[in-house]
N, C-alpha and C positions, 0 to 999 in steps of 0.2 A: 405845520407838520404834515397835514393831510395833502396839501397842494404839492409838497415835495416828493410824495410817495404815491402817485396815482396807481401804479401797478399793484402795490400792496393793498390799497383800498379796494381796487377792482377784484382782485383775487379773493379778498375777505368777503365781499358781497357775493361772489360766485359760490364760495363755500357755504355760506348761509342759505343761498337758494337751493343748492344741491341737497342740503340737509333737510329742507322742507319738502322737497319733491319725493314721490314714492321711489324706493330703491328698485322696485321691479322694472323700472324703465331701462336700467342698464344691465340687468341680469342676462347672462347668456342663456338663450333658449335651447333646451335640448330637443333633438329631433323626435318625432313620434317613434314609438317602439317599432323596430324592424325585426324581421326574422334573423336570428343570429346565424352568421355563416358557419358552415360545418368546420372550416379550417381554423376557427377561433378569431379573436380580436387581433388587429394589427395596428401598429402605430410607430412613430419615431420618438425615441427617448430624448427629452429636453432637460431632464433634471433627475438626479439620483440622490437620495438622502438615507443615511443610516437610521435604524430604529432599534429599540430594545429587543423587539421580538422579530427582527428580520430586516427588511429593506423596503423603502418606498420609491417607486419608479413613476415618473410623470410622462405620459404619452400624448403627443399631438397627432393630428390627422386621424383621429378616431372616427368611426362611422356613427358614433353616438351623438356627436355635436359638430356643427360647422366650424366653430371657432374655439370651443372649449378644450379642456385637457382632461384626460382620464388618469386618475391617480390609482395605482395598483399597489396593494400591500402583499409582499411575499413573505412567507414564513422563514425563509433563509436567504442569504446573500446570493445574488445572481451574477454570473460572469459577463455582464454587459457594460457598454460604455455609452456616454452621452453622444447622440447622433446615430446610434444603431437603430435599425428597423427590426422590430421583434413581433412575434405572434404569441398571444396568450393561449395556452392550451387548455381545453376543458379537462376537468370541471372547474368552473369559476362562478363567483357570485357578484352581480352588479347591482348597485343601488344608487340613489341620488341623495345628496346631503339634505338633512331635514332641518326645517326651521324649529326654533324653540317652542315648546308646548307649555312651559311654565314661566311665570314672572321670575326674572333674575337668571334664567338658564342661559348658558353660553350659546350664542348664535353661530352654530357650526355652518349653516347655509351661507351666511354673510362671509365668514372666515374663508371658506373654500372658494366662493365666488370672487373674492378679491384676488385670488391666485389663478382665476380663470378656470378653476376645476368645476366641471359640471356633473361628473359621475365618479363614484368610488368603486373599487373592485378588490376582491380578495381571491388570490390565485396561488397555486402551488408551483406550476411549471410554465416555462416560456422557451421559445426557440428563436434563434437568430435567422433573420431573412436576408438582411443587407448590412454589411459591415462598413457603414459610412460614419466614421467617427468625427465628432466636432472637437478638435484637439484643444482649443483654448479652455473650453469648459471642462473637458475631461482632465486636463493637466491640473487645473485648480482643484478639482474634486480629489484627485489622487494626492495632491499636495496636502490637502486638508486631512485625508485619511492617514497619511504618513505622520503629519504633525500630531494627530490625535494619539497614535501609537506611541510617539515620543513623549507626549504628556503623561501617558500611563506609566512609562518607565521612570520619568523624572520626578513626578509628584506623588506617586504612590496611589494606592487604591482609595485612601481616605479623602484626598484632595483633588484627584485627577478629574472627576466629573465636574466639580465646581470650576476649576481653572480652564478646562476645555470650553465651558460655557462662556467664561469671561474673555478668553483669548481668541477662540475660534467660532463662537456662536453655536457650538455643538452641545445641546442639552440632553443628548441621548441617555447618559448615565447619571444625570443630576437627580439626586434623591428628593423625594417629595417633601420630606421634613425640612431640607435645606431651602427648597423653593418657598415654603411657607414662611420661614424665618425672614428671608429677604423681602418677600412681598408684604408681610404684615409690618415689618419694621421700616418700610419705605426705601429699601435699597435694591429693589428689583431692576432698576434701570442699569445697574452694574452687570446684570446677566444678559442684557441685550446689546448687540453691536450697534452703537449709536454715534451721535456727534462727539461725545466724550472720547470714544475710542479713535475715531477718525482724526480728531484734532491732535490727539497724542501721537498717533502714527504719522500723519501727513505733515502737520505743522512742525513737529519736532525735526523731521528731516529737512523740511523747507528752510527753517530758520538756521539749522546747522550748516547747510550748504551756503546760505547767504552770508553767514559769518565767516566762512572759509573763502569768501571772495567770488563765489560762482555767480553768474548772471541771473537776472530774474527768469529768463527763459529756461535755462538749465535747471535751476532750483525748482521752479514751478512745475515743469514737465516731469521731473523726477519724482517730486512729491505727489503729483496727480497720478502718475503711473502706479506708484506704490499703493495709494488709497483705492484705486480702481481694482488692482489685483487683490488687495486685502478685502475689499467689499465683495468682490465676486467670489472669493474663496469662502467667505462667511455667509453667503446666501443673499446678499444685497437686499436686505429688508427695507421697509419704508423709511425708518429712521436713518439707516445707512445711506440710502439713495438721497435723502434730503441733505445729509451732511456732506456727501461727496459733491453734490451740485453746488452747495454753498462754498465749499473749499475751492472748487474750480473757478467760481466767480471771484473769490477773494484773490486768487493767484492772477487771474486775468486783469483785475483792477491794478495790481502792482505792476504787471507787465506793460500795460498801456498808460500808466501814469494817471489813473483815475482813482477817485476816492471810493472806498468800499462801503456800501450801505447794507447793513445786516437785514433790515426789514424788506428792502427791495429784492435782495438775494433770496430771502425766504419766500417771497411772492413768486419768483421765477421757479424755484424748486417745487412749490405747491402746484403751480400751473402745469408743469411737466408731468408730475405724478397723477394729477386728476385727468389729464388728457389720455394717459395710458390706462387708467382704471378709475372712473368716477366714484365707484363704491368705496374707495379709500376714505372718503369724507365721513363715513359712518364707523370706521374702525378705530379702536382704541390706540393702536400704534401711531396712526397718522395724527389724530387730534392731540394726543399727549406730547408727541415729538414736537409738533409745531407750536403747541401751547407753551411748552417750556421755553422755546426760543422767543416767543412773543413776550413772555414774562421778563426775559433778559433785555429785549429790545424796546419794550414799551413801559412796563411797570417799574423796572429798576431805575432807569434814568429819572422818572418822575419822583420816585421815592427818595433817590439820592439827592435831588435838588431841594427837597423839603427837609430831610433830616441831616444832611451835610456831615455824614460820618467820615472821620478823618483816618481812623486806624484801619489796617488791612483786615483784621479780624472782624471789625464792625461792618466793613464793606462786604466781606464774604458772607456774613450772616444776613445782611440786607438783600444780597443777591439770591441766596438760597430761599429766603422768605418770599421774595418776589415771585420766584418760580413756583413755590408751593401755593401761594395765594392765587396765581393765575390758573393753575391746573386743578385747584381744589374741586370745582364743580364737575370737571371731567373725571377725576378720580372717583368721586361719589357716584357719578352716572354709570361708570363701567364696573366698579369694584364694590360699591355700597359701603365702604368703610374708609377711615382715614387714620394713618399713623401719626399720632400727635407729636412725637418727638423726632420725626424725620428731619426737620430743619436743622436741629442740633447734631443729629447723627451724621448727616451728609457733610457737615463741616469737618468731620474727622475722616470719613472714608474717601471722599472725592480726591483730596490732595494725595492720598496714598495710592490712588488708582494709577496715576502716572508712573510711580515707582514699580507697581506690580506689572504694568504693561511692558515697560522697558526690560525689567528682569525676566519676565516670562518669554518675551520674544527673543531676548538675548540668550536665555537658556536653551530654547529650541534650536537656534542656529549654532550655538556652541556645541550642542550635542553631536553635530555632524563631524566635529573635530575631536572632541574628547568628552567623555561622560563625566570625568572628574572636574574639568573646567565648568561644565554646565551645572554641576551640583551646587556651586556657590550661589548664582542667581536663583536657582530653583529653590534653595533653602529660604531665601527672602520671600519668594512667592508663597511658599507654604506658610511662612510666618504671618504674612499680611492676610492671607485667606483665613487662617485660624483666628486672627484678630477680628476680621469682619464678622465671622460667625459668632464669636464670643460677644462682641458689641451688640449684634442684632438680638441674640437670645437674652442678654441682660436688659436691653431696652424694653423687650416685651414683658419683662417682669415688673416694670414700673407701673404704678397705678394709672389707669386710663390710657395705656399704651396704644390700644386700638379702639377707636370709637366707631361703632356700627351705626351709621347715620341713615342708611337706606338710599334709594334713588330719589333725587330731587325732582320736583315738578318743573315743567318747561318755563313757567312764569318766574319761578325762583331763580333759574339760571339766567334768564333775560334780565331780571332785576339786578343780580349780582354783577354781570358783565357790564350792564348799563352804569352801575356805580363805579366800576374800574375805569370805563371809558371817560366818565365825567371827571374823575380824579386826574387822569392822564392829560385831558384837554385843559383842565384848570392849571396844572403845573406847567404845561407847554406854553400857554399864554402868559403866565407869570415870567417864565424865563425869557420869552421874546420881548416882553415889556421892559425888563431889566436891561436887556441888550440894547434896545432902542434908546432908552434914557442915557446909557453910557456912551453910545455912539453920538447922540445929540450933544452931550456935554463936551465930548472930545472935538467935535466939529466946530463948536463955538469957542473952543479954547478955554473953556471953563475948568477951573481946578476943583477937584472934589473937596467939598466943605467938610471940615472936621465935625464929627458927630458929637452933639452935646450929650450930657449924662441923661437928661430927660428923654431925648430922642432915642438913645440906646436902650433905655428901659422900655419905652413904648414898642420899639422894634422887637426886642426879646419877648415881651409879653404877647405881641401879635404872632410871632413865630411859634411860641409855645401853644397858643390857642389853635393855630393851624395844625400843629403836630397832634395835639390832643383830639381835635375834631377828626383828623384823618384816621387815627387809631380807633376812636369810638365808632366811626362809620364802618371801618373794616370789620370790627367785632360784630356790629349789628348785621352786616351783610352775611357774615359766616353763620351767625345764629339763625338768621332768616333762611339761609340755604339748608340748614339742618332741621328746620321745623317740620313735623309730621302731624297731619290732622286726621284723627281717627274718630268718626262719629258712629255711634251705635255699635252693633255687633257685626263682626265679619267672620266668615267661615270659608276655608278654601280646601277643596279636594284636589290634591296635586296629581299630576300625571307622572306616576312613578313606574309606568309599564304594568306588568302583571304583579300587582301588589296594592298596598294601601298606604296613604300618607295624608292625614287630615290635620289642618291647622286652624285653631280657634283663637280669636282675640275678642275679649269682651269689651263692653263700652267703657269700663274702668281701666282697661289696658292689661288685664291679666291674660297671659298667653299659655296655650296648651297645645302640644303636639300629640295626636292620637295615632299611634302606629307610624311606621316609616320604614318600608322595606320593599324589595322587588326580587323576583325570581329571574328576570330577563335583562335588567339594567345593572351593569357593573358599577360599583361604588356609587350607588344611588344617593347616599348621604352627602358625599363630597360634591357631586355634580348636579344634583337637583334639589335636595332638601336644604342644604346649607346656603346656596345662592339665593333661594327663595326667602329664607329667613332674613338674610342680610338685606336683600332688596326691600323687604318690608320694614327695615330698621329695627329688627328684633335682635338685640344683643344678649337677652336673657330669656330662656324658656322657664316659666314658673313651674310647669308640670310637663312631664313626658309620660304618657299613659299607653300601656301595651295591652291590647285586647286578648291576645294569645301569642304563643312563641313560635309560630311558623316563620320560616325564613323570609317569606314575602311580606312580613309585617315588622320584622325587627332588624334586618340586615343593615338598614340605614341608621337605626337607632344606636347600634353598636358603634358605628363610625362617629356619631354625634357625641357619645359618651367619651370615646377615646380622645377626640379633639377638645372636649371640654376640660380635660386634664392638662392640656398644653397651654402655655402662655399665649394670650391673645385670642383664645377660642371662645365660642359662644357658651355662656354659662347655663347650667341646668339646675333648677332648684330641687325638685322632687321627682323621683321615678316611682310610678304606681304600677303594681303587678297584682294579678289575682293570686289567691292562695295556691292553686294548682300550678300556675306558672312559676312560682317561687320554688316548687319542688322539682321541676323539670330541668334537664341539663342546660338548655339555652337560657332559661330564666335565671338559673344559678350563675351562669357566666355573665349575664347582664348585671346581676346584683353585685358580683365581685368587681366588675369594671366600674360600676357606679360608686361603690364604697371607696375604691382607690382614688377616684376623681373627687371625692368629698361630696358626693351627691346623696341626699337623703333617700332611702328606699322605704316605701310603705305598701301595705296590703290594701286592696280594694275589693269589695264584694257587694252583695245586695244590701241596700240601705246606705251605702257610702255616698256622701254628698260633697261636692266641691262648689263653693258659691262665693260671690262677692255681692256688692250692693244690689245689682239688678239681674244677674245671671246665675242660673242654678244648673248643675250637671249632676244627675242622679243615676246611680248604678242600679239596674233592674235585674241583672243576671251576671254570673251564677251566684248561688247561695254559698256563703263561706263554709268550707269543709267538704263541699261536693267535689267528687273526682270523676272525670269523664274519660272513657277510653279514647274517644275521638276529640282531639283538641278543638275542632270547630264547634262541637256541642257545648264546650265550656267557655266559649268566647264571651268576653264582656259585652254587655249591651247597655248603652247610656242614653238617657233622655235629657236633652238640652232645652231649657225654657228661658225665654227672655221676653217679658211682657206677655202679649198674646201670641208670640211666635214660638214655635217648638220644632225640634228635630229629634229623630230617632237614629242612633248610630249602632249598627248591629254587627260590626266586625265580620267574621266568617260564619255567623250563625246560620244554621239550616233548619229544616222542618222540625226536627226533634227538639231543638232549643226553643223554637217559636211556640210549640205546643206547651212547653213547660211555663213560658211567660204568660200565655193566654190563660192557663189554669190559675194563675195568681190573681186574676181579675184586676190587674194594675191598669191605670190609665195610660194607654199607649198611642192614642190618636195624635197625629202631628201634621205640621205643615209640610215638612220635608223628611223623606226616608232615605237613608243611605243603605242601599240594598245589601243583604248579607252575601258573603262568599262570592263577590264579584259578579252577581247575577247568575249563579249556577242554576241548574235545572231543579235542584232539590232545596232551593231557598225561595223566600218570598212567596209563600203559598197563597192560594185564594182565600182561605180562612184568615190568615194573617192580614191580608190586605183589607178585608172587610172591617177589621177592628182598627187598623192603623189609619186608613183613608188618607193617604198623602196626596197633596196637590202636585208635588214634584218628587221624583225618585232619582238619586244619584248612583251611578255605577262606575267603579274604578276597575279597569282591566287593561291588559296589554293588547297592542295591535297584532292581529293575526295569531293570537295565542293558541296553543295546542289543546287547551281545555274546552274550547268552544264557548267561552264567556264573552258577553252574556248570552244565555241560552234562549232560543226562539220561544220556547214555551213560557219562560219567565217574562220575556218582553210582551208576549201575548196577554198574559195575566195582568200585567201592569196597564196595558192599553185598555183592556176591558174594564178595569177599575176606574178609569178616567184620569190616571196620573200621567203627567208628562215625564219623559225620561231624558236625562242628560248623561253622557258617558265621556270618559277621558279620551277615548279613541276618536270621538267625534268633535268635541269642543276643547280638548286639552284640559288644562286646569280650570276648574269651575269655582267661582267665588260667589258666595251668598252674602248679601248685606241686608240688615234689618234694623229698623228703628224701634222695634218692639211691637209693631202691628203687622204690616205686610212685609214683603221681601222682594228683592231683585236678584236675578241670576245673571252672571257675566261669564262667558266662555273666553278663554285666552286666545284661542285660534279662530273662534267663530262667535261674533256677538249674538247675544240672545235677547236682551232687553228685559222688560218687566214681565213678571208672571203674576 
């Protein structure tokens, strides 16, 4: 098998090598900062995309980068065409894409770099310099816009956004709830223009023309032209480019009378994509697209030779299962969760996708002639889309529909794929051995001997043992892939911008989120806290604790509570609030949301203790019944102890609250201090530090925040006290690990080592 596919093996080796090499080797380097010209930025438009809040314009030949692209976001649609040279008028704001600062956070830097985008810009106005239009790209863009308008008319407001995504790759108006249903249920591939769409569009036309007597050349060139136009109109994503290349090779094989090999074609398409952009090798779209095809071309034939499924339904199930098994580690690596019933769900939705595509495309083109005629296929499109959403939502209501498994370790992925490769090689050798024996008997003119009853029983027993062994091995590999090893206590201060977000996991596995909000990061719960929890394999939060109800501490918690009420969301056990927080409007809103989601709500104050076998979390402030005019003064203060290790978590406490705790004569010395109020000038006083005596102080604050956090005077006091200081602006998320004695500190963006 390997000898017959040298290209495929070579490309696979190249992919593995590129994955191991640092991605910075291929990153487009931006030029050093230059003085911005008074006339503004200039460049040629190479791409235009619609957005919910305006328009995205891609510029080449920008002064900011030799090879890169400048992506400009306009608040309103601009009257420009692809190929125009424009000037961006001041005022405008330019920044570079940022790398993730938290575990599990989406890598926007890699995402933009795969599109050759080196800088982002927000602008209001632009002017035309040169009217040089690139008509092929512009015509496809206008066609897409026209078809999008027709989708709105044909399918209505409720289904238009979904069907535009499925038919045209336009996700501008796709609702977040709909996205979640498709992603969590395992149907998200239907929303991306991929090989499924290309095969439906291209192969359907190709086979239709061949059946009508057209030559290979006419049928193939017509089908290829259609998929190129369709792919170009929908954006020519990685999966689309792969599918178009493989379709072209399949047509060429028919034209020249050669046999088509799927894996060799896959190798060619991978090679072309990686030559254009090596960073694709680290993107989810590339790896999942090619992984699915490898599941079809490698794992499915091996599994089919073993299980010998005869029915079409059984074959479809085995095919779907092969794809899921092959892409399972990749799904866990990028999304940290797995839709358990997706194998069965796709058996229902994929066959209907062909009907939806044909009806949808037919409705769009019939609308040019008559809206009444177009209404018939449009009705079936809406019906199928409604069925998809119903099936997805009902699937998520089943027990264990979404398993949060976290990101696997590299050794787990290598072990898993090593097992798959071993299975494929074993089955390929078995098939080759059977073929050799059959050819040998045929050459010798031997007749196949009739099998005796004992031989038949031995053969069946052997086959059953092989099947059972394969199933057991697959189950063990899946279990091994999902294993997570947590030793001792771990504590993470997340980078949530200007705000707080603290995650605690005890040695016994109890989980607690202490605050979660931001004043400068939008949807911080969805884009920073939730991905982190999933990456850690946390499907349930035992406790969510709110120190006080300022927005930069609870905005993300509101999002978590809302998603907990939805099927497939991360569950929350208990919400803990201070007595004062329960009386304030934000606290009342949190309490109401929690009760609707079935989350227990309890009051916490001085003397309240959360503990398991080895870890103790004690509330030191405020006293129950105390009311403070300043929310910060009433912020909860918690002391965490685990063996000889201790931490003091002070929320937004400032000097007034510190003095109140000092008067109580409580034991407050600790190994690590989480500084109050993001390191403000009026927190972490010298008197406070004399009693606490921390070895390490953690400060959560936003980059270039307007409050001046952390304040220079506070940092000076910490340095004089002998405490080391780590901030989210400097190290990103900071993770503390302890075995009950000492501790280690790890920065996500900057390694720190042992302290």
